[in-house]
N, C-alpha and C positions, 0 to 999 in steps of 0.2 A: 497435544493437550488431552487429558482424560475427559470423557464425556461428563463426568460429575463435576469437574472444574468448569467446563463451559456452562453447564446448567446453573451453577452457583453464580457465575459472572453475569449471565442474563437475568437471573432473579434479582441481583443487586441493581442492575441497570434499569430494568423495567418496573421493579416493585410489583404492584398488584395489576398492572397493565398487561394485556395480551401482546405476545410478539406480533410484529407486522405480518399481514397476510402475505404469502408468497415468499417468506423468509425461510430458507433451507440452510441448516448447518450440517456440514460434513466433517467429521472428526478424523477420518482416515483416508489417505491418498498416497500412492507411491510418489517418489520424487519425480519432478517434471521430466527428467531425461530417462526415467526408468518406467515409463508407462503412465506417469501422471498427467502429461499433456493430453494423451489419448483419452484418459479416464474423464477428464474435465470436458474435452471436446464432445464425447459421447453424452455426458450429462447435459451439456448445452443443446445437443440435438434433441434430447427428450424434453427439454425445458426452453422452447424457443422465445418465450417472453422475458428471459433473463436479461437484465441490463448491467449487472456488475457481479464480479467474482472477487472475493477478498481472500488472499492467501496470507494467513497469519499463523505462523511466522515464516517468512521467506527462507531463512537459513535451513529449516527442516525440509523444504520442498525443492531446494536447489540441487541436491544430490552430489555425488563425488565427481570431480573433474578427472578426465583421463590424465594419465601421467604425461609429462612433458608439455602441458598446456601453460601458457603464461598466466600470471595472476590476473591480468586485465581480462583475458578470454574466459578465465574461471568464473569471473563475475558477469561478463557481458553475455555469455551464451545462455545461462539459465533465464535471464531477464528477456532474452530474445524469444524463448519458448512462450513466455506469458504474453509478450507483445504480439506474437503471431496469433495466439488465441483471440486477443482483443481485436486485432485488425480483421481477422477472418469473420468473426461473429458480430462486429460492430458494438462491442461492449466495452466497459471499463474493467480492467483487471488491476486491482490494487495489491501491491506487494508490501506487506508491513515488514519493516526491516529496522535494525537498530542503528543508533548513532554511536560515534566514538565517545568514550568517556572523557577524553582530553578535549579541551576547547580548540577552536581554530578560527582563522580570520574569516573564512567564507563558509556559508552554510552547506554548500555542496561538498566541501572536504570534511564535514562532520558525518557524512554517511559512512558507515563501517564498510571497509573494503576498498577497492580501487575505483578509479573513475568509470570503470566498465559498467558499474550498476546504474549510476545517473546517466551515463552516456547512451545506454541502450533504451532507457525509458523515455516515453513521451513527455512526462512531466515528473518533477521530484518535488515532494513536499516534506519539509522538516518541521516537526512539531517539537517544541522545547518548553520545559518548565524549570526554572531555576530551583536547584536543590534547596529544600528548606524554606522556600518562598511560595506559599500558597497564593493563588490568585493570578499573578502575572504569568502569561503564557505567550509564546511567540510562534508564529507559523511563517515559514519562508517557503516560497514556491518558485520554480522555474519551469516554464513551458512556453510554447508559442502564444498561448492565450495570455500568459503573465507578462508579455512584452507589449501588450496592447497600451495605447496612449489614451484610450477612452477612460473617462472617470468612472469609478465603481459607484454608481448611484443606487442607493437602497430602494428597493420596491417590495411588492408582496412576494415575489419569487426570489428576491435577493435581499433579505433583511440585513440591517446593519449588525456589525459584530457585537457580541454580548460584552457587557462592562467587564474590564479586566483582560480583554482579549486584544492583542496587538498584532498587526500584520507588518512584516518588514519586506521591503522590495529586494530583489536580488541585486 
């Protein structure tokens, strides 16, 4: 994404508010398999208080798969690069990826690509908005935490969802 587009998006999101302290936007990075993993790791070394890295959009960071690699491994391997960064530094690495345009029975099959993407990730969150229907959105999540049987009790650190927001269980 061009720097000008990023600035325009942030101005639209923030309005007249200042960006959060500690927020860093990087608009250029090589693909994960071609030096991107190392570049992010070096940045994390210089910024040890980092808690999260967001890669938006994952398709531009995944790089080209070697010839002869299965479609599953073509998806699994680049997610593995991001997961190793997360595990090594104890941070969240969020990969923004697209869903299929065609609907499906289960939300995991809506993730564009093979099961290698969702299979390699610690958690998968699918956000959806029905086309032409403002207001109702759904978020479906799978992770070890999502299988908890404890009720999701709203609190100061866990406010109830906004009106018009619906969560669906996997």
